[in-house]
C-alpha positions in Angstrom: -14.9 -24.3 20.8 -13.9 -27.2 18.6 -10.2 -27.1 17.8 -8.5 -28.5 14.7 -6.0 -30.5 16.8 -8.8 -32.3 18.5 -10.4 -33.2 15.2 -7.1 -34.7 14.0 -7.0 -36.9 17.1 -10.6 -37.9 16.7 -10.0 -39.0 13.1 -7.0 -41.0 14.2 -9.0 -42.8 16.9 -11.8 -43.5 14.4 -9.3 -44.9 11.9 -7.2 -47.0 14.3 -10.0 -48.1 16.7 -8.1 -47.3 19.9 -6.5 -44.6 21.9 -3.2 -46.4 22.0 -3.1 -47.0 18.3 -4.0 -43.4 17.6 -1.2 -42.3 19.9 1.3 -44.4 18.0 0.1 -42.9 14.7 0.2 -39.3 16.0 3.5 -39.7 17.8 2.2 -38.9 21.3 1.2 -40.7 24.4 -2.1 -42.5 25.1 -3.0 -40.2 28.1 -2.5 -37.2 25.7 -5.0 -38.7 23.3 -7.4 -39.4 26.1 -7.1 -35.9 27.4 -7.8 -34.3 24.0 -10.8 -36.5 23.4 -12.2 -35.4 26.8 -11.7 -31.8 25.8 -13.4 -32.4 22.4 -16.4 -34.0 24.1 -16.6 -31.1 26.5 -16.7 -28.7 23.6 -19.2 -30.7 21.7 -21.4 -31.1 24.8 -22.1 -34.8 24.1 -20.2 -38.1 24.1 -18.3 -38.9 20.8 -16.8 -42.3 21.7 -18.0 -45.4 23.4 -15.4 -47.9 24.8 -16.5 -51.5 25.1 -13.7 -53.6 26.4 -10.8 -53.1 24.1 -12.9 -51.6 21.3 -13.6 -47.9 20.8 -16.4 -46.9 18.5 -18.0 -43.6 17.5 -21.4 -42.4 18.7 -23.8 -40.9 16.2 -22.4 -37.4 17.1 -18.9 -38.7 16.7 -19.7 -40.1 13.2 -21.1 -36.7 12.2 -18.0 -34.9 13.5 -15.6 -37.3 11.7 -17.5 -36.9 8.5 -17.1 -33.1 8.6 -13.6 -33.2 10.0 -12.1 -34.3 6.6 -13.4 -31.2 4.8 -12.5 -28.9 7.7 -9.0 -30.2 8.1 -8.5 -30.1 4.3 -9.7 -26.5 4.1 -7.4 -25.6 7.0 -4.4 -27.2 5.4 -5.1 -25.3 2.1 -5.5 -22.1 4.1 -2.2 -22.7 6.0 -0.4 -23.3 2.7 -1.8 -20.2 1.1 -0.9 -18.1 4.1 2.6 -19.6 4.1 2.9 -18.6 0.4 1.8 -15.1 1.2 4.2 -14.8 4.1 7.0 -16.1 1.9 6.1 -13.6 -0.9 5.3 -16.5 -3.3 1.8 -15.1 -3.5 -0.2 -12.2 -2.2 -1.4 -8.8 -3.4 -1.0 -5.1 -2.6 -3.3 -2.3 -3.7 -1.4 0.9 -4.4 -2.8 4.4 -4.9 -0.6 7.2 -6.3 -0.8 10.8 -7.5 -0.1 11.1 -11.3 3.5 12.3 -11.3 4.4 9.5 -8.8 2.6 7.0 -11.0 4.8 8.0 -14.0 8.2 8.1 -12.2 8.6 6.2 -8.9 5.9 3.6 -9.3 7.0 1.9 -12.6 10.6 1.4 -11.3 9.3 0.1 -7.9 6.8 -2.3 -9.3 9.2 -3.7 -11.9 11.7 -4.4 -9.2 8.9 -6.0 -7.0 7.8 -8.3 -9.8 11.3 -9.3 -10.6 12.0 -10.2 -7.0 8.6 -11.7 -6.1 6.8 -12.8 -9.3 3.9 -14.3 -7.4 2.9 -10.9 -5.9 0.1 -9.1 -7.7 -0.2 -5.3 -7.5 -3.1 -3.1 -8.6 -2.8 0.7 -9.1 -5.3 3.5 -9.1 -4.6 7.2 -9.1 -5.8 9.8 -6.6 -4.3 13.0 -5.2 -4.0 13.6 -1.5 -6.0 14.0 0.7 -8.3 11.6 -1.2 -5.6 9.0 -1.5 -5.1 9.1 2.3 -8.8 8.8 2.9 -8.8 5.7 0.7 -6.1 4.2 2.8 -8.0 4.8 6.0 -11.2 3.5 4.5 -9.6 0.2 3.5 -9.7 0.8 -0.2 -5.9 0.4 -0.7 -2.9 -0.9 1.2 -0.2 1.7 0.3 -0.8 5.4 -0.6 1.9 7.4 -2.4 1.2 10.9 -1.2 2.8 14.4 -0.7 2.4 17.5 1.4 3.9 20.9 1.6 5.7 22.2 4.7 3.2 24.9 5.5 0.1 23.0 4.2 -0.4 20.4 6.9 -0.9 20.0 10.7 1.6 18.1 12.8 -1.0 15.3 13.5 -2.1 14.9 9.9 -0.6 11.4 9.5 -0.1 10.5 13.1 -2.2 7.3 12.8 -0.3 6.0 9.8 3.1 4.5 9.1 5.0 7.1 7.1 7.9 6.1 4.9 9.7 9.3 3.7 10.8 9.0 0.1 12.2 12.3 -1.2 12.0 16.1 -1.2 10.6 17.3 -4.5 11.5 20.9 -5.3 9.2 23.2 -7.2 10.7 24.6 -10.4 9.5 27.4 -12.7 8.3 26.8 -16.2 8.3 29.6 -18.8 7.9 29.7 -22.6 11.1 29.5 -24.6 10.8 33.1 -25.8 10.1 34.4 -22.3 12.4 37.2 -20.9 13.5 34.9 -18.1 14.0 31.8 -20.2 17.8 31.9 -20.1 17.9 32.9 -16.4 19.5 30.2 -14.2 17.5 31.3 -11.2 14.5 33.7 -10.7 12.8 35.2 -7.7 9.1 34.3 -7.6 8.3 38.0 -7.4 9.8 38.5 -10.9 6.8 36.6 -12.2 4.2 38.7 -10.4 2.7 40.2 -13.5 2.5 37.0 -15.5 -0.5 34.9 -16.5 -0.3 31.7 -14.5 -1.2 28.1 -15.2 -1.9 26.1 -12.1 -1.9 22.4 -11.4 -3.8 20.2 -8.9 -5.8 21.8 -6.1 -3.2 21.2 -3.4 -0.4 22.5 -5.7 -2.7 25.5 -6.6 -3.1 26.4 -2.9 0.6 26.2 -2.4 1.3 28.4 -5.4 -1.1 31.1 -4.1 0.6 30.9 -0.6 4.1 31.3 -2.1 3.1 34.2 -4.3 1.3 36.0 -1.5 4.4 35.6 0.7 6.3 37.3 -2.1 3.9 40.2 -2.1 1.5 39.4 -5.0 -1.6 37.4 -5.9 -1.1 35.3 -9.0 -3.5 35.7 -11.9 -4.5 32.1 -12.7 -5.9 32.0 -16.2 -5.8 28.2 -16.6 -6.0 25.4 -14.1 -5.7 21.7 -14.8 -4.7 18.5 -12.9 -3.0 17.2 -15.9 0.8 18.1 -15.8 1.4 17.5 -19.5 -1.4 19.9 -20.2 0.3 22.5 -17.9 3.6 22.0 -19.9 1.7 22.3 -23.2 0.0 25.5 -22.2 3.3 27.0 -21.1 5.0 25.8 -24.3 2.3 27.5 -26.3 3.1 30.8 -24.7 -0.1 31.1 -22.7 1.5 31.7 -19.3 4.1 30.5 -16.7 3.8 27.8 -14.1 5.6 26.3 -11.1 5.6 22.5 -11.0 7.4 19.8 -8.9 10.5 18.5 -10.5 9.0 15.0 -10.4 6.1 16.1 -12.6 8.4 17.6 -15.2 10.7 14.5 -15.2 8.2 12.4 -17.1 7.1 15.1 -19.6 9.1 16.5 -22.4 8.7 20.3 -22.0 8.4 21.1 -25.7 8.5 24.9 -26.2 9.1 25.5 -22.5 12.2 26.1 -20.3 12.7 25.3 -16.6 14.2 27.8 -14.2 15.1 27.5 -10.6 12.7 29.5 -8.4 13.7 31.3 -5.2 12.9 31.0 -2.4 13.1 27.2 -2.6 9.8 25.4 -2.0 9.7 21.6 -1.6 7.0 19.0 -1.2 7.6 16.0 0.9 6.8 12.7 -0.9 6.0 9.7 1.2 4.5 6.2 1.1 1.8 5.7 3.7 0.2 2.5 5.1 -1.7 1.5 8.3 0.3 0.1 11.2 -1.1 -3.4 10.9 -0.6 -3.5 7.1 3.1 -2.6 7.5 3.6 -6.1 8.9 2.2 -7.8 5.8 5.1 -9.1 3.6 3.7 -7.8 0.3 3.2 -4.3 1.8 6.6 -4.2 3.4 8.2 -5.2 0.2 6.4 -2.6 -1.8 7.5 0.1 0.7 11.1 -1.0 0.3 11.0 -0.9 -3.5 9.4 2.6 -3.4 12.2 3.7 -1.2 14.8 2.3 -3.6 13.1 3.9 -6.6 13.1 7.3 -4.8 16.8 6.9 -4.0 17.5 6.2 -7.7 15.4 9.2 -8.7 
């Protein structure tokens, strides 16, 4: 295998005409130059230099290698500078995927702080709910996935192959129309809403709603289902039913015509940032995880 350090020595020998002059230019010893030239010739499988008296000249193979060495070393230098820029957060990118309520609350704060601290870093954002977002991470379609899970809705090994950065616990709250009989209640038992018409959110939240209601002794009558949280709030505000939503989802929506109430027993979803173990060492990814943690603390 031809190594870049050997190419640099070959170019110096070709430019100066001798091992000793090349050694002086490179700041090393003449035996070191001779040893590296022997290693390069062994890698090339053919002589590259011919020594006649005090003169050293290139063979035809040596001339070919020197001709290509300039482009190879220039490309390597450019690559080293680009990698150094990425390592120093002067450049680089991170691909982020997030669920909608995270996109409207945690993500803007985190990305604004990231851009202010590291203006050379580029971030792209797409939306997907878990488990699709987690699949995208494992498939290499993103670098960081903002995801959530409910306590009873996952197995212990669900994210064992990933780096998990816990962000916050997001409690579910009730949402009822302003004129509802429980609109002024500070806290309600979920069983008190047993006979209501329900408006459900995303598939994972929908399953959690059914599980919570069944534990309270009833099956919710879901008349409307939508992944769009503003639509859920709008339907409740129009008096078409009640809902249970994460606090983070309500934070970015003005609940016009609707009231929030604390629901008992308390149910929380765990919000985390996920990445792959190797990606966690990449400076742009590590910086993004740090800013998401800070945004969650502020939230």
